[in-house]
N, C-alpha and C positions, 0 to 999 in steps of 0.2 A: 287823204286827198290832195290835190295839188296845192302848194303852197301860195302861188299867186293867186289862186282861185279864192283861197281863204282870205286873203287880204282884199281883194275887189268885194267879196260877200261881205266882210267885215265893213268895209266902208259904206256899202249901200244899206246895212242896218244901222249902222251909227248914223247917216244921214235921216233915215227914217225916223229914228228915235227922237233926233232933235228937231225934227220938223221941215228939214230940209228936202228930204226924200220927195214929199208930195210936191213941193213947188219946183224941184229942179227936175224930176222925172216923170211927173204926170201933167202938170198945168201946160207947159210947151206942146207935148205931146198930142193932147187932147184937142188942141187947136189945129193940129196937122191931120191931113187924111191919111198920108203915107209918111213915115219918118225915112229921111234919107241920110244915110251914114257913109262918110267919104273914108277910102282906104286907099292903100298902095301896096304893091308887090315890090319889095326892095332887097337890095343885097349890101349890106355893110360890109366894107373891107377895108384891111390894111395892110402894110407891107413894110420892109426894112431891109437892109443889106447884112449879109453873113458876117461882115466885119462889125457890126452893131450888136446884132443878137444871132445866135446859133439858130439853125433851121431845126424845128421840132423834130424828134424822133419817134414820138408816139403817134400812132395812126388815130385819124378821127372816124367817129361812126360813119359807116357807110349810109347811103340813101340819096345823096345828091344835095342834101342841106347843108353839109360842110364842102369847102373847097380849099384845099391847102395846095399851092403851087410851089414847086421844087425851085431853087434858086436858078436864076438864068445865067446867061454868059458874065453878065456884070457882077453876079452875086446877089440879086436882088430877089427876093421871096415874098410872098403872098397869101393870105388867108382871108376868106369871106365865109359869109352864111346869108342863107334867104330867110325872110320873115315878112308876115303881112303887119302893116302897121296901120291903125293902132292893132295890137293882138288882143286886146279884150275889148268887148262891147258889151254893153248893158241894156236891154230893153225890157219892156213890161208884157207879160202874156196878154195876147189878144191884138198887139200892135201890128199894123201893115209896116213892113219893113223893106226899104232898098238900101242894098249895098253898092255903092257906085265906087268900082275898083279901076285905078289906073295901074297899068303895067309899066315899072320903071326899069327894072332889071330881071334879066331872065327872058328869053325868047317866049317861052309859054308856061303857063302854070295850069295843068289839069288838077281841078279841085271841086270838093264837096262841101256839104253843110248838112250833113245828115242829123234829124230826118227830114229837114226842110227843103232841101235842094239836092237831088241825086249827083249831078255834075255841072259844072260850069268850066269856061276856059278864061283865063286872063293872057292878054298878049301885051307884050311891050309897045308902048306908044299908043295903046287903045284902051278905052273905057267899058268895062263889063258891068252891065247892071244886072244885079240878081235881087228879085223880088219874092217876098214870102210874108205869109203871116206866122207870127210868133205864137203859136196855139199851144205849146207845151211848156211848161215851167221846168228849168234845170240849166245844165252846163252843156253845151254841144261844141264840139270841135270844128274849126273850120280848117280843112285839110288841104294842102298842095300834094298831091301825089308823086311829083317829080322831086320835091326837096324835103323829104323827111330825114332827120325828125324834127328840124329846126322851124320849119314852115307850117306850124300848127297855131292857130289862133283860137280864141274862145269866145263864143256866144253865150251870155249869161240872161236868161230869160227870167224876171223877177215874177213871181206868181201874184195873181191878181189880189189886191187888199181885200 
């Protein structure tokens, strides 16, 4: 299993065991008809000069999720990646959920959240609302087709108590 998923699952179980899970996860949610979760499509990036750090020689995985720009005329090179923020979302089975996603970086993100949403598109400078009912417990990928492998988030649907 994915290490990050196990950490999130462990936290959810621990919260439930010590009694925080019921107040943190269910009480506020039960008062709302639809739970809105705010997300962003972002591109963390960094760069330096070849005089400070050598340009990497190893290729990064293909798929558009990583971008490595070779040194320009001044010797500056950059690396970036695309991600969903937050990358893990936890909801309860049966909740009505709306993801409100702002496009920050990347012109367009063709995405999916199977089995809940077949396709949706996030564009820079626009908010995309993705509504669904979390009717199945489990861990489900939030995929950007344009920027794999890095732009994959996860929806964790906790089973009904």
